[in-house]
C-alpha positions as CSV (number, residue, x, y, z in Angstrom):
1,X,150.9,-78.1,217.7
2,X,149.7,-75.6,215.2
3,X,152.0,-75.4,212.1
4,X,152.5,-71.8,210.9
5,X,153.6,-70.4,207.6
6,X,157.2,-69.8,208.7
7,X,157.5,-73.5,209.8
8,X,156.1,-74.6,206.5
9,X,158.6,-72.6,204.5
10,X,161.5,-73.6,206.7
11,X,160.5,-77.3,206.4
12,X,160.9,-77.2,202.7
13,X,164.2,-75.4,202.8
14,X,165.4,-77.8,205.6
15,X,164.4,-80.9,203.6
16,X,166.3,-79.7,200.6
17,X,169.3,-78.7,202.6
18,X,169.3,-82.1,204.4
19,X,169.1,-84.0,201.2
20,X,171.6,-82.0,199.2
21,X,175.2,-82.9,198.5
22,X,177.6,-81.8,201.2
23,X,179.1,-78.4,200.4
24,X,176.0,-77.2,198.4
25,X,175.7,-73.4,198.8
26,X,172.2,-72.1,199.6
27,X,171.0,-68.7,198.2
28,X,167.9,-66.8,199.1
29,X,166.1,-63.9,197.2
30,X,169.1,-63.0,195.0
31,X,172.0,-64.9,193.4
32,X,175.4,-63.2,193.7
33,X,177.2,-62.5,190.4
34,X,180.0,-64.9,191.2
35,X,177.8,-67.7,192.6
36,X,179.2,-71.0,193.7
37,X,178.2,-74.4,192.2
38,X,176.7,-76.7,193.2
39,X,174.1,-74.4,194.7
40,X,170.4,-74.1,195.4
41,X,168.6,-70.9,194.9
42,X,165.3,-70.4,196.8
43,X,163.2,-67.8,195.0
44,X,160.7,-65.7,197.0
45,X,157.6,-67.9,197.1
46,X,154.4,-66.7,195.6
47,X,150.8,-67.3,196.6
48,X,147.3,-67.6,195.3
49,X,144.1,-67.6,197.5
50,X,140.7,-69.0,197.3
51,X,137.7,-69.5,199.6
52,X,137.7,-72.9,201.3
53,X,134.5,-72.8,203.4
54,X,132.0,-70.2,204.4
55,X,134.4,-69.0,207.2
56,X,137.9,-70.0,206.0
57,X,140.3,-69.4,203.2
58,X,143.1,-71.4,201.6
59,X,146.3,-69.9,200.4
60,X,148.4,-72.0,198.0
61,X,152.1,-71.2,198.4
62,X,154.3,-72.1,195.5
63,X,158.1,-72.5,195.8
64,X,160.4,-72.5,192.7
65,X,163.8,-73.8,193.6
66,X,166.8,-73.7,191.2
67,X,169.5,-76.3,191.3
68,X,172.6,-74.9,189.7
69,X,175.6,-76.9,188.4
70,X,178.4,-76.6,185.8
71,X,176.5,-78.8,183.4
72,X,172.8,-79.2,182.4
73,X,172.8,-82.9,183.2
74,X,174.3,-82.4,186.6
75,X,171.6,-79.9,187.5
76,X,168.9,-82.2,186.1
77,X,170.2,-85.2,188.1
78,X,170.2,-83.2,191.4
79,X,166.8,-81.7,190.8
80,X,165.3,-85.0,189.7
81,X,166.8,-86.8,192.7
82,X,165.3,-84.2,195.0
83,X,161.9,-84.5,193.2
84,X,162.1,-88.3,193.6
85,X,163.1,-88.0,197.3
86,X,160.1,-85.9,198.0
87,X,157.8,-88.3,196.1
88,X,159.2,-91.3,197.8
89,X,158.5,-89.6,201.1
90,X,154.8,-89.6,200.0
91,X,155.0,-85.9,199.2
92,X,155.4,-85.1,202.9
93,X,158.1,-82.8,204.3
94,X,158.9,-83.2,208.0
95,X,158.1,-80.2,210.3
96,X,160.8,-79.3,212.8
97,X,160.5,-77.1,215.9
98,X,162.7,-74.1,216.8
99,X,165.3,-76.4,218.2
100,X,165.6,-78.4,215.0
101,X,163.9,-81.5,216.4
102,X,161.4,-83.4,214.2
103,X,157.9,-82.8,215.6
104,X,156.3,-85.9,214.1
105,X,154.1,-83.7,211.9
106,X,154.6,-83.3,208.1
107,X,153.7,-80.7,205.5
108,X,151.9,-82.2,202.5
109,X,153.2,-80.8,199.2
110,X,152.1,-81.3,195.6
111,X,154.1,-83.7,193.5
112,X,157.1,-81.6,192.4
113,X,157.9,-80.9,188.8
114,X,161.3,-80.0,187.2
115,X,162.2,-78.0,184.1
116,X,165.3,-76.5,182.6
117,X,165.6,-72.8,183.2
118,X,169.0,-71.9,181.7
119,X,172.4,-73.4,181.1
120,X,173.2,-75.5,184.2
121,X,170.0,-74.5,186.0
122,X,167.0,-76.8,186.6
123,X,163.9,-75.6,188.5
124,X,162.0,-77.7,191.0
125,X,158.5,-76.5,191.7
126,X,156.1,-77.5,194.5
127,X,153.2,-76.1,196.3
128,X,151.4,-76.5,199.6
129,X,148.2,-75.2,201.1
130,X,147.8,-73.0,204.2
131,X,144.2,-72.7,205.6
132,X,143.1,-69.9,207.9
133,X,140.1,-68.1,209.2
134,X,139.9,-64.3,209.0
135,X,139.1,-63.9,212.7
136,X,141.5,-66.3,214.2
137,X,144.5,-65.8,211.8
138,X,144.0,-62.5,210.2
139,X,147.7,-61.6,210.1
140,X,149.0,-64.9,208.7
141,X,149.5,-63.7,205.1
142,X,150.0,-60.1,206.1
143,X,153.2,-61.2,207.8
144,X,154.4,-63.3,204.8
145,X,157.6,-61.2,204.4
146,X,158.5,-61.7,208.0
147,X,157.9,-65.4,207.8
148,X,160.1,-65.7,204.8
149,X,162.9,-63.7,206.5
150,X,162.6,-65.8,209.7
151,X,162.6,-69.1,207.8
152,X,165.8,-68.0,206.0
153,X,167.5,-66.9,209.2
154,X,166.5,-70.1,211.0
155,X,168.1,-72.2,208.2
156,X,171.2,-70.0,208.0
157,X,171.7,-70.3,211.8
158,X,171.6,-74.1,211.6
159,X,174.3,-74.0,209.0
160,X,176.7,-72.2,211.3
């Protein structure tokens, strides 16, 4: 089974959703003016590329995820707990298929970091690498927007 970018993004979102307190609201791309707490905001991921071998490239995807609560300490506790959960899982996030079943594969992420962003908001940051060859997977990063939209839709459909 080849793990694509969409599955990698969805795996991180799903892991955080599955390990969040029940009733936590998930937001993507934008935070509404009257947002609910506790909530998690998934910013649009960003990437950096580099040459991996003579015929392949590596794109490092970075996700910044905000944990929002009424109090700074509450947000810090939730973000730190999520960081620890990822690290206790050996920095591996389970990959699921389109039906939501665990595939037995995992996405290796960097050890997450946390930092205070604003009152009641603590950011968790993590990254993962995606390797590709120009001939075989030329459109992988060209379709990043579509992958992000599909990952969000997949998670939102599971919540219904």
